[in-house]
N, CA, C and O atoms as CSV, one atom per row, in Angstrom:
chain,resi,resn,atom,element,x,y,z
A,1,LEU,N,N,84.404,208.568,132.139
A,1,LEU,CA,C,83.397,208.631,131.089
A,1,LEU,C,C,82.184,209.471,131.495
A,1,LEU,O,O,81.257,209.631,130.701
A,2,ARG,N,N,82.177,209.998,132.687
A,2,ARG,CA,C,81.056,210.836,133.113
A,2,ARG,C,C,80.865,211.976,132.129
A,2,ARG,O,O,81.830,212.640,131.751
A,3,GLY,N,N,79.643,212.205,131.717
A,3,GLY,CA,C,79.342,213.268,130.787
A,3,GLY,C,C,79.571,212.916,129.328
A,3,GLY,O,O,79.282,213.722,128.443
A,4,ALA,N,N,80.085,211.730,129.067
A,4,ALA,CA,C,80.330,211.306,127.688
A,4,ALA,C,C,79.012,211.034,126.984
A,4,ALA,O,O,78.050,210.576,127.603
A,5,HIS,N,N,78.971,211.315,125.702
A,5,HIS,CA,C,77.776,211.034,124.905
A,5,HIS,C,C,77.786,209.619,124.364
A,5,HIS,O,O,76.739,209.064,124.032
A,6,ALA,N,N,78.979,209.033,124.276
A,6,ALA,CA,C,79.110,207.670,123.761
A,6,ALA,C,C,80.423,207.084,124.267
A,6,ALA,O,O,81.364,207.806,124.597
A,7,ALA,N,N,80.458,205.765,124.318
A,7,ALA,CA,C,81.676,205.057,124.726
A,7,ALA,C,C,81.886,203.886,123.784
A,7,ALA,O,O,80.943,203.171,123.444
A,8,ALA,N,N,83.136,203.693,123.364
A,8,ALA,CA,C,83.498,202.544,122.537
A,8,ALA,C,C,84.374,201.630,123.377
A,8,ALA,O,O,85.293,202.081,124.060
A,9,VAL,N,N,84.074,200.338,123.315
A,9,VAL,CA,C,84.861,199.339,124.036
A,9,VAL,C,C,85.473,198.409,123.001
A,9,VAL,O,O,84.752,197.772,122.233
A,10,GLY,N,N,86.791,198.329,122.977
A,10,GLY,CA,C,87.474,197.436,122.055
A,10,GLY,C,C,87.636,196.057,122.659
A,10,GLY,O,O,88.176,195.912,123.756
A,11,ILE,N,N,87.171,195.050,121.948
A,11,ILE,CA,C,87.263,193.665,122.399
A,11,ILE,C,C,87.875,192.833,121.286
A,11,ILE,O,O,87.487,192.950,120.124
A,12,ASP,N,N,88.829,191.996,121.650
A,12,ASP,CA,C,89.504,191.099,120.713
A,12,ASP,C,C,88.507,190.031,120.263
A,12,ASP,O,O,87.898,189.364,121.099
A,13,VAL,N,N,88.337,189.865,118.956
A,13,VAL,CA,C,87.379,188.898,118.417
A,13,VAL,C,C,87.681,187.475,118.888
A,13,VAL,O,O,86.773,186.647,118.966
A,14,SER,N,N,88.947,187.180,119.203
A,14,SER,CA,C,89.298,185.817,119.634
A,14,SER,C,C,89.031,185.581,121.119
A,14,SER,O,O,89.080,184.438,121.575
A,15,ARG,N,N,88.744,186.658,121.895
A,15,ARG,CA,C,88.498,186.507,123.326
A,15,ARG,C,C,87.316,187.349,123.790
A,15,ARG,O,O,87.469,188.170,124.694
A,16,PRO,N,N,86.139,187.165,123.192
A,16,PRO,CA,C,85.015,188.038,123.524
A,16,PRO,C,C,84.381,187.759,124.885
A,16,PRO,O,O,83.725,188.634,125.450
A,17,GLY,N,N,84.567,186.570,125.409
A,17,GLY,CA,C,83.912,186.221,126.666
A,17,GLY,C,C,84.838,186.263,127.859
A,17,GLY,O,O,84.468,185.816,128.945
A,18,GLY,N,N,86.036,186.791,127.678
A,18,GLY,CA,C,87.006,186.839,128.767
A,18,GLY,C,C,86.629,187.838,129.839
A,18,GLY,O,O,85.798,188.719,129.619
A,19,GLY,N,N,87.237,187.698,130.985
A,19,GLY,CA,C,86.945,188.565,132.120
A,19,GLY,C,C,87.216,190.025,131.844
A,19,GLY,O,O,86.442,190.885,132.265
A,20,GLN,N,N,88.306,190.328,131.142
A,20,GLN,CA,C,88.633,191.712,130.843
A,20,GLN,C,C,87.563,192.326,129.945
A,20,GLN,O,O,87.168,193.474,130.149
A,21,ALA,N,N,87.093,191.577,128.959
A,21,ALA,CA,C,86.038,192.076,128.070
A,21,ALA,C,C,84.765,192.335,128.859
A,21,ALA,O,O,84.105,193.355,128.662
A,22,ALA,N,N,84.421,191.421,129.747
A,22,ALA,CA,C,83.212,191.583,130.550
A,22,ALA,C,C,83.305,192.818,131.437
A,22,ALA,O,O,82.360,193.603,131.517
A,23,ARG,N,N,84.438,192.989,132.098
A,23,ARG,CA,C,84.599,194.143,132.985
A,23,ARG,C,C,84.557,195.453,132.216
A,23,ARG,O,O,83.910,196.405,132.650
A,24,ALA,N,N,85.240,195.512,131.079
A,24,ALA,CA,C,85.267,196.743,130.291
A,24,ALA,C,C,83.886,197.101,129.765
A,24,ALA,O,O,83.479,198.261,129.812
A,25,THR,N,N,83.172,196.111,129.269
A,25,THR,CA,C,81.827,196.354,128.740
A,25,THR,C,C,80.887,196.805,129.848
A,25,THR,O,O,80.131,197.762,129.679
A,26,PHE,N,N,80.936,196.122,130.969
A,26,PHE,CA,C,80.057,196.444,132.084
A,26,PHE,C,C,80.363,197.846,132.611
A,26,PHE,O,O,79.445,198.621,132.878
A,27,ALA,N,N,81.636,198.171,132.761
A,27,ALA,CA,C,82.018,199.491,133.262
A,27,ALA,C,C,81.552,200.584,132.308
A,27,ALA,O,O,81.054,201.619,132.750
A,28,ALA,N,N,81.707,200.366,131.003
A,28,ALA,CA,C,81.267,201.360,130.027
A,28,ALA,C,C,79.755,201.536,130.086
A,28,ALA,O,O,79.256,202.658,129.992
A,29,GLN,N,N,79.026,200.442,130.242
A,29,GLN,CA,C,77.571,200.538,130.299
A,29,GLN,C,C,77.116,201.266,131.559
A,29,GLN,O,O,76.104,201.967,131.533
A,30,LEU,N,N,77.835,201.112,132.642
A,30,LEU,CA,C,77.465,201.785,133.883
A,30,LEU,C,C,77.955,203.221,133.951
A,30,LEU,O,O,77.619,203.938,134.894
A,31,SER,N,N,78.725,203.648,132.995
A,31,SER,CA,C,79.334,204.978,133.016
A,31,SER,C,C,78.312,206.104,132.914
A,31,SER,O,O,78.598,207.249,133.264
A,32,GLY,N,N,77.137,205.773,132.437
A,32,GLY,CA,C,76.140,206.808,132.225
A,32,GLY,C,C,76.106,207.319,130.800
A,32,GLY,O,O,75.214,208.089,130.444
A,33,ALA,N,N,77.065,206.903,129.970
A,33,ALA,CA,C,77.033,207.301,128.562
A,33,ALA,C,C,75.776,206.707,127.936
A,33,ALA,O,O,75.515,205.516,128.102
A,34,PRO,N,N,74.999,207.502,127.228
A,34,PRO,CA,C,73.756,206.984,126.661
A,34,PRO,C,C,73.965,205.953,125.559
A,34,PRO,O,O,73.036,205.220,125.220
A,35,ARG,N,N,75.168,205.883,124.995
A,35,ARG,CA,C,75.434,204.891,123.953
A,35,ARG,C,C,76.773,204.228,124.227
A,35,ARG,O,O,77.794,204.889,124.421
A,36,VAL,N,N,76.738,202.902,124.237
A,36,VAL,CA,C,77.952,202.095,124.353
A,36,VAL,C,C,78.013,201.211,123.115
A,36,VAL,O,O,77.041,200.532,122.785
A,37,VAL,N,N,79.146,201.219,122.433
A,37,VAL,CA,C,79.316,200.435,121.214
A,37,VAL,C,C,80.539,199.545,121.388
A,37,VAL,O,O,81.580,199.994,121.868
A,38,ILE,N,N,80.408,198.287,120.998
A,38,ILE,CA,C,81.528,197.354,121.041
A,38,ILE,C,C,82.241,197.374,119.693
A,38,ILE,O,O,81.625,197.153,118.650
A,39,ALA,N,N,83.550,197.641,119.726
A,39,ALA,CA,C,84.383,197.535,118.531
A,39,ALA,C,C,85.045,196.165,118.604
A,39,ALA,O,O,86.029,195.983,119.321
A,40,LEU,N,N,84.515,195.221,117.876
A,40,LEU,CA,C,85.049,193.858,117.877
A,40,LEU,C,C,86.278,193.855,116.983
A,40,LEU,O,O,86.175,193.738,115.762
A,41,ASN,N,N,87.435,193.985,117.608
A,41,ASN,CA,C,88.680,194.242,116.905
A,41,ASN,C,C,89.406,192.965,116.481
A,41,ASN,O,O,89.068,191.859,116.902
A,42,LYS,N,N,90.400,193.160,115.646
A,42,LYS,CA,C,91.272,192.105,115.121
A,42,LYS,C,C,90.548,191.159,114.175
A,42,LYS,O,O,90.881,189.977,114.085
A,43,MET,N,N,89.559,191.689,113.475
A,43,MET,CA,C,88.844,190.881,112.490
A,43,MET,C,C,89.790,190.425,111.385
A,43,MET,O,O,89.539,189.407,110.740
A,44,ASP,N,N,90.877,191.167,111.159
A,44,ASP,CA,C,91.864,190.771,110.156
A,44,ASP,C,C,92.503,189.427,110.505
A,44,ASP,O,O,92.872,188.666,109.610
A,45,LEU,N,N,92.636,189.130,111.796
A,45,LEU,CA,C,93.275,187.876,112.227
A,45,LEU,C,C,92.392,186.651,112.005
A,45,LEU,O,O,92.880,185.521,112.042
A,46,VAL,N,N,91.098,186.866,111.774
A,46,VAL,CA,C,90.185,185.747,111.499
A,46,VAL,C,C,89.672,185.824,110.064
A,46,VAL,O,O,88.653,185.224,109.723
A,47,GLY,N,N,90.394,186.572,109.229
A,47,GLY,CA,C,90.024,186.668,107.820
A,47,GLY,C,C,88.681,187.345,107.587
A,47,GLY,O,O,88.015,187.078,106.587
A,48,TYR,N,N,88.281,188.216,108.501
A,48,TYR,CA,C,86.996,188.919,108.412
A,48,TYR,C,C,85.823,187.947,108.308
A,48,TYR,O,O,84.822,188.239,107.654
A,49,ALA,N,N,85.952,186.800,108.951
A,49,ALA,CA,C,84.924,185.758,108.873
A,49,ALA,C,C,83.653,186.161,109.615
A,49,ALA,O,O,83.690,186.528,110.789
A,50,ARG,N,N,82.553,186.086,108.921
A,50,ARG,CA,C,81.248,186.385,109.518
A,50,ARG,C,C,80.972,185.466,110.704
A,50,ARG,O,O,80.417,185.905,111.712
A,51,GLU,N,N,81.350,184.208,110.593
A,51,GLU,CA,C,81.104,183.235,111.655
A,51,GLU,C,C,81.822,183.631,112.946
A,51,GLU,O,O,81.262,183.487,114.033
A,52,ALA,N,N,83.050,184.127,112.836
A,52,ALA,CA,C,83.800,184.573,114.017
A,52,ALA,C,C,83.103,185.771,114.666
A,52,ALA,O,O,83.020,185.859,115.891
A,53,PHE,N,N,82.606,186.686,113.838
A,53,PHE,CA,C,81.873,187.847,114.340
A,53,PHE,C,C,80.604,187.404,115.068
A,53,PHE,O,O,80.305,187.904,116.153
A,54,GLU,N,N,79.863,186.477,114.482
A,54,GLU,CA,C,78.613,186.016,115.088
A,54,GLU,C,C,78.860,185.270,116.399
A,54,GLU,O,O,78.124,185.454,117.368
A,55,ARG,N,N,79.907,184.421,116.430
A,55,ARG,CA,C,80.244,183.721,117.683
A,55,ARG,C,C,80.600,184.709,118.792
A,55,ARG,O,O,80.128,184.591,119.923
A,56,ALA,N,N,81.436,185.678,118.452
A,56,ALA,CA,C,81.843,186.683,119.437
A,56,ALA,C,C,80.643,187.525,119.870
A,56,ALA,O,O,80.489,187.830,121.052
A,57,GLY,N,N,79.802,187.898,118.918
A,57,GLY,CA,C,78.600,188.667,119.244
A,57,GLY,C,C,77.678,187.917,120.183
A,57,GLY,O,O,77.108,188.508,121.101
A,58,ASP,N,N,77.526,186.620,119.963
A,58,ASP,CA,C,76.704,185.794,120.854
A,58,ASP,C,C,77.292,185.762,122.263
A,58,ASP,O,O,76.555,185.840,123.246
A,59,ALA,N,N,78.621,185.648,122.363
A,59,ALA,CA,C,79.280,185.618,123.672
A,59,ALA,C,C,79.088,186.945,124.401
A,59,ALA,O,O,78.832,186.961,125.605
A,60,ILE,N,N,79.208,188.045,123.684
A,60,ILE,CA,C,79.022,189.364,124.291
A,60,ILE,C,C,77.572,189.555,124.731
A,60,ILE,O,O,77.319,190.103,125.804
A,61,ALA,N,N,76.631,189.115,123.924
A,61,ALA,CA,C,75.214,189.217,124.293
A,61,ALA,C,C,74.926,188.403,125.555
A,61,ALA,O,O,74.172,188.844,126.423
A,62,ARG,N,N,75.528,187.215,125.656
A,62,ARG,CA,C,75.339,186.395,126.872
A,62,ARG,C,C,75.893,187.109,128.100
A,62,ARG,O,O,75.262,187.108,129.157
A,63,LEU,N,N,77.066,187.717,127.967
A,63,LEU,CA,C,77.656,188.468,129.086
A,63,LEU,C,C,76.748,189.620,129.500
A,63,LEU,O,O,76.539,189.858,130.690
A,64,SER,N,N,76.215,190.328,128.521
A,64,SER,CA,C,75.330,191.454,128.825
A,64,SER,C,C,74.082,190.986,129.540
A,64,SER,O,O,73.675,191.581,130.538
A,65,ARG,N,N,73.464,189.915,129.034
A,65,ARG,CA,C,72.257,189.387,129.684
A,65,ARG,C,C,72.552,188.925,131.102
A,65,ARG,O,O,71.759,189.165,132.013
A,66,ALA,N,N,73.689,188.262,131.294
A,66,ALA,CA,C,74.054,187.756,132.619
A,66,ALA,C,C,74.255,188.895,133.614
A,66,ALA,O,O,74.026,188.724,134.811
A,67,SER,N,N,74.682,190.051,133.124
A,67,SER,CA,C,74.898,191.189,134.017
A,67,SER,C,C,73.661,192.077,134.117
A,67,SER,O,O,73.672,193.091,134.815
A,68,GLY,N,N,72.593,191.689,133.415
A,68,GLY,CA,C,71.352,192.453,133.488
A,68,GLY,C,C,71.351,193.710,132.643
A,68,GLY,O,O,70.542,194.608,132.876
A,69,MET,N,N,72.242,193.789,131.666
A,69,MET,CA,C,72.353,194.968,130.817
A,69,MET,C,C,71.888,194.623,129.403
A,69,MET,O,O,71.976,193.469,128.985
A,70,PRO,N,N,71.390,195.629,128.659
A,70,PRO,CA,C,71.042,195.374,127.260
A,70,PRO,C,C,72.308,195.140,126.446
A,70,PRO,O,O,73.350,195.732,126.724
A,71,ALA,N,N,72.215,194.290,125.458
A,71,ALA,CA,C,73.369,194.019,124.594
A,71,ALA,C,C,73.672,195.261,123.761
A,71,ALA,O,O,72.781,195.777,123.086
A,72,PRO,N,N,74.905,195.749,123.795
A,72,PRO,CA,C,75.249,196.931,123.002
A,72,PRO,C,C,75.437,196.570,121.533
A,72,PRO,O,O,75.665,195.405,121.207
A,73,PRO,N,N,75.344,197.560,120.642
A,73,PRO,CA,C,75.636,197.282,119.235
A,73,PRO,C,C,77.107,196.892,119.080
A,73,PRO,O,O,77.973,197.387,119.801
A,74,ILE,N,N,77.371,196.001,118.131
A,74,ILE,CA,C,78.723,195.482,117.916
A,74,ILE,C,C,79.116,195.742,116.465
A,74,ILE,O,O,78.364,195.440,115.539
A,75,VAL,N,N,80.309,196.308,116.287
A,75,VAL,CA,C,80.824,196.602,114.953
A,75,VAL,C,C,82.117,195.818,114.756
A,75,VAL,O,O,83.039,195.952,115.560
A,76,PRO,N,N,82.207,194.998,113.699
A,76,PRO,CA,C,83.453,194.270,113.433
A,76,PRO,C,C,84.479,195.230,112.838
A,76,PRO,O,O,84.218,195.857,111.811
A,77,VAL,N,N,85.639,195.350,113.474
A,77,VAL,CA,C,86.653,196.296,112.990
A,77,VAL,C,C,88.036,195.654,112.946
A,77,VAL,O,O,88.287,194.608,113.545
A,78,SER,N,N,88.904,196.312,112.226
A,78,SER,CA,C,90.329,196.002,112.260
A,78,SER,C,C,91.049,197.327,112.421
A,78,SER,O,O,91.140,198.112,111.478
A,79,ALA,N,N,91.558,197.573,113.613
A,79,ALA,CA,C,92.292,198.818,113.849
A,79,ALA,C,C,93.538,198.864,112.956
A,79,ALA,O,O,93.915,199.924,112.457
A,80,ARG,N,N,94.167,197.711,112.765
A,80,ARG,CA,C,95.377,197.655,111.939
A,80,ARG,C,C,95.096,198.098,110.506
A,80,ARG,O,O,95.857,198.874,109.930
A,81,ASP,N,N,94.003,197.602,109.937
A,81,ASP,CA,C,93.665,197.914,108.548
A,81,ASP,C,C,92.740,199.125,108.406
A,81,ASP,O,O,92.541,199.624,107.298
A,82,GLY,N,N,92.178,199.599,109.513
A,82,GLY,CA,C,91.234,200.711,109.452
A,82,GLY,C,C,89.859,200.304,108.955
A,82,GLY,O,O,89.036,201.161,108.635
A,83,GLU,N,N,89.606,199.021,108.889
A,83,GLU,CA,C,88.337,198.501,108.363
A,83,GLU,C,C,87.175,198.822,109.305
A,83,GLU,O,O,87.204,198.469,110.484
A,84,LEU,N,N,86.164,199.490,108.776
A,84,LEU,CA,C,84.920,199.827,109.465
A,84,LEU,C,C,85.108,200.732,110.683
A,84,LEU,O,O,84.247,200.786,111.561
A,85,ILE,N,N,86.230,201.437,110.729
A,85,ILE,CA,C,86.416,202.425,111.799
A,85,ILE,C,C,85.728,203.727,111.370
A,85,ILE,O,O,84.795,204.192,112.025
A,86,LEU,N,N,86.192,204.292,110.287
A,86,LEU,CA,C,85.611,205.522,109.748
A,86,LEU,C,C,84.821,205.272,108.482
A,86,LEU,O,O,83.820,205.937,108.217
A,87,GLU,N,N,85.281,204.309,107.702
A,87,GLU,CA,C,84.662,204.021,106.403
A,87,GLU,C,C,84.541,202.522,106.189
A,87,GLU,O,O,85.166,201.719,106.882
A,88,ARG,N,N,83.732,202.178,105.225
A,88,ARG,CA,C,83.603,200.778,104.821
A,88,ARG,C,C,84.747,200.388,103.917
A,88,ARG,O,O,85.300,201.209,103.187
A,89,GLY,N,N,85.086,199.124,103.982
A,89,GLY,CA,C,86.057,198.565,103.058
A,89,GLY,C,C,85.438,197.332,102.425
A,89,GLY,O,O,84.282,197.005,102.694
A,90,ALA,N,N,86.185,196.661,101.604
A,90,ALA,CA,C,85.661,195.484,100.898
A,90,ALA,C,C,85.818,194.200,101.712
A,90,ALA,O,O,85.191,193.190,101.394
A,91,ARG,N,N,86.638,194.227,102.747
A,91,ARG,CA,C,86.977,192.986,103.454
A,91,ARG,C,C,85.813,192.370,104.225
A,91,ARG,O,O,85.709,191.147,104.310
A,92,ALA,N,N,84.947,193.192,104.780
A,92,ALA,CA,C,83.795,192.681,105.537
A,92,ALA,C,C,82.514,193.068,104.795
A,92,ALA,O,O,81.607,193.670,105.370
A,93,SER,N,N,82.459,192.717,103.526
A,93,SER,CA,C,81.330,193.115,102.682
A,93,SER,C,C,79.997,192.527,103.163
A,93,SER,O,O,78.939,193.060,102.829
A,94,TRP,N,N,80.030,191.455,103.930
A,94,TRP,CA,C,78.822,190.832,104.465
A,94,TRP,C,C,78.160,191.682,105.553
A,94,TRP,O,O,76.973,191.516,105.832
A,95,TYR,N,N,78.917,192.582,106.163
A,95,TYR,CA,C,78.397,193.405,107.258
A,95,TYR,C,C,77.701,194.629,106.690
A,95,TYR,O,O,78.316,195.410,105.962
A,96,ASP,N,N,76.415,194.808,107.016
A,96,ASP,CA,C,75.678,195.940,106.462
A,96,ASP,C,C,75.281,196.961,107.524
A,96,ASP,O,O,74.456,197.837,107.262
A,97,GLY,N,N,75.850,196.857,108.701
A,97,GLY,CA,C,75.568,197.812,109.767
A,97,GLY,C,C,76.448,199.049,109.662
A,97,GLY,O,O,77.164,199.233,108.678
A,98,PRO,N,N,76.386,199.900,110.692
A,98,PRO,CA,C,77.155,201.143,110.672
A,98,PRO,C,C,78.649,200.908,110.913
A,98,PRO,O,O,79.051,199.875,111.450
A,99,THR,N,N,79.460,201.883,110.506
A,99,THR,CA,C,80.869,201.866,110.893
A,99,THR,C,C,80.919,202.221,112.383
A,99,THR,O,O,79.907,202.602,112.971
A,100,LEU,N,N,82.089,202.095,112.978
A,100,LEU,CA,C,82.228,202.446,114.395
A,100,LEU,C,C,81.867,203.911,114.620
A,100,LEU,O,O,81.133,204.233,115.554
A,101,LEU,N,N,82.379,204.796,113.771
A,101,LEU,CA,C,82.071,206.212,113.916
A,101,LEU,C,C,80.573,206.477,113.778
A,101,LEU,O,O,79.998,207.224,114.569
A,102,GLU,N,N,79.943,205.866,112.776
A,102,GLU,CA,C,78.497,206.049,112.591
A,102,GLU,C,C,77.722,205.558,113.811
A,102,GLU,O,O,76.765,206.202,114.238
A,103,ALA,N,N,78.128,204.428,114.369
A,103,ALA,CA,C,77.444,203.883,115.545
A,103,ALA,C,C,77.593,204.811,116.744
A,103,ALA,O,O,76.652,204.986,117.519
A,104,LEU,N,N,78.761,205.399,116.897
A,104,LEU,CA,C,78.997,206.308,118.021
A,104,LEU,C,C,78.248,207.626,117.870
A,104,LEU,O,O,77.824,208.223,118.860
A,105,LEU,N,N,78.086,208.078,116.628
A,105,LEU,CA,C,77.445,209.370,116.385
A,105,LEU,C,C,75.940,209.275,116.171
A,105,LEU,O,O,75.267,210.301,116.067
A,106,ALA,N,N,75.408,208.077,116.106
A,106,ALA,CA,C,73.965,207.914,115.882
A,106,ALA,C,C,73.193,208.569,117.020
A,106,ALA,O,O,73.612,208.501,118.175
A,107,PRO,N,N,72.069,209.201,116.699
A,107,PRO,CA,C,71.287,209.846,117.763
A,107,PRO,C,C,70.723,208.807,118.731
A,107,PRO,O,O,70.391,207.686,118.346
A,108,VAL,N,N,70.626,209.204,119.974
A,108,VAL,CA,C,70.039,208.345,121.008
A,108,VAL,C,C,68.667,208.911,121.313
A,108,VAL,O,O,68.539,210.055,121.749
A,109,HIS,N,N,67.657,208.113,121.085
A,109,HIS,CA,C,66.279,208.552,121.288
A,109,HIS,C,C,65.839,208.220,122.707
A,109,HIS,O,O,66.393,207.323,123.343
A,110,ALA,N,N,64.841,208.947,123.199
A,110,ALA,CA,C,64.390,208.778,124.578
A,110,ALA,C,C,63.972,207.342,124.874
A,110,ALA,O,O,64.166,206.871,125.994
A,111,GLY,N,N,63.407,206.639,123.904
A,111,GLY,CA,C,62.968,205.271,124.133
A,111,GLY,C,C,64.043,204.235,123.849
A,111,GLY,O,O,63.783,203.034,123.918
A,112,ASN,N,N,65.227,204.683,123.536
A,112,ASN,CA,C,66.323,203.782,123.181
A,112,ASN,C,C,66.708,202.901,124.355
A,112,ASN,O,O,66.715,203.357,125.498
A,113,GLU,N,N,67.028,201.649,124.085
A,113,GLU,CA,C,67.385,200.706,125.143
A,113,GLU,C,C,68.588,201.155,125.952
A,113,GLU,O,O,68.713,200.776,127.117
A,114,TYR,N,N,69.482,201.954,125.370
A,114,TYR,CA,C,70.670,202.375,126.109
A,114,TYR,C,C,70.344,203.445,127.135
A,114,TYR,O,O,71.041,203.566,128.142
A,115,ARG,N,N,69.303,204.219,126.898
A,115,ARG,CA,C,68.826,205.151,127.925
A,115,ARG,C,C,68.252,204.345,129.095
A,115,ARG,O,O,68.415,204.724,130.255
A,116,ASP,N,N,67.580,203.234,128.786
A,116,ASP,CA,C,66.938,202.421,129.810
A,116,ASP,C,C,67.941,201.746,130.735
A,116,ASP,O,O,67.558,201.280,131.809
A,117,GLN,N,N,69.205,201.680,130.354
A,117,GLN,CA,C,70.191,200.988,131.178
A,117,GLN,C,C,70.397,201.689,132.520
A,117,GLN,O,O,70.898,201.070,133.458
A,118,ARG,N,N,70.031,202.944,132.633
A,118,ARG,CA,C,70.229,203.676,133.884
A,118,ARG,C,C,69.395,203.087,135.024
A,118,ARG,O,O,69.669,203.370,136.191
A,119,ARG,N,N,68.407,202.293,134.716
A,119,ARG,CA,C,67.568,201.711,135.766
A,119,ARG,C,C,68.243,200.535,136.468
A,119,ARG,O,O,67.757,200.075,137.501
A,120,PHE,N,N,69.337,200.052,135.931
A,120,PHE,CA,C,70.005,198.903,136.535
A,120,PHE,C,C,70.847,199.339,137.730
A,120,PHE,O,O,71.334,200.468,137.784
A,121,THR,N,N,71.007,198.442,138.667
A,121,THR,CA,C,71.815,198.709,139.847
A,121,THR,C,C,73.268,198.929,139.446
A,121,THR,O,O,73.813,198.187,138.628
A,122,ARG,N,N,73.876,199.928,140.012
A,122,ARG,CA,C,75.288,200.189,139.738
A,122,ARG,C,C,76.150,199.252,140.576
A,122,ARG,O,O,75.923,199.075,141.773
A,123,ARG,N,N,77.146,198.656,139.916
A,123,ARG,CA,C,78.099,197.789,140.583
A,123,ARG,C,C,79.492,198.154,140.115
A,123,ARG,O,O,79.662,198.782,139.071
A,124,SER,N,N,80.478,197.762,140.883
A,124,SER,CA,C,81.849,198.048,140.469
A,124,SER,C,C,82.230,197.131,139.321
A,124,SER,O,O,81.629,196.073,139.132
A,125,ALA,N,N,83.243,197.546,138.551
A,125,ALA,CA,C,83.706,196.751,137.418
A,125,ALA,C,C,84.219,195.388,137.873
A,125,ALA,O,O,84.101,194.416,137.127
A,126,SER,N,N,84.780,195.293,139.060
A,126,SER,CA,C,85.312,194.002,139.543
A,126,SER,C,C,84.192,193.002,139.793
A,126,SER,O,O,84.446,191.797,139.817
A,127,GLN,N,N,82.966,193.465,139.979
A,127,GLN,CA,C,81.844,192.554,140.170
A,127,GLN,C,C,81.278,192.020,138.866
A,127,GLN,O,O,80.447,191.112,138.879
A,128,ALA,N,N,81.714,192.569,137.747
A,128,ALA,CA,C,81.159,192.182,136.445
A,128,ALA,C,C,81.694,190.857,135.957
A,128,ALA,O,O,81.045,190.205,135.140
A,129,ALA,N,N,82.852,190.433,136.426
A,129,ALA,CA,C,83.470,189.205,135.925
A,129,ALA,C,C,82.926,187.971,136.589
A,129,ALA,O,O,83.350,186.861,136.271
């Protein structure tokens, strides 16, 4: 990911606090990419429930805080259905944030919290779990 302008990390909505999710998120944040976005996938399996998204988002935020990193933006998606990957659909009408593509392409400003992540100590991905 060196030299990348953005990184997307796919995390299963049913397992947001698992070790693999923590390692992937931490590694992406340490990659140096100025923007890291979480694609909270498989929303179709939970009926696009807002509550499932919020629970998973809380778990991811806790993992980020525990590792000393800012919580990345999270987009609820369904890769199977294409929901909120490139365009909006009707299934997650409660979500008013950006699509995954919009989140990845959003400009990163000098004062943005994701630029500030470079001040954190670099650790290997195996230490993130």
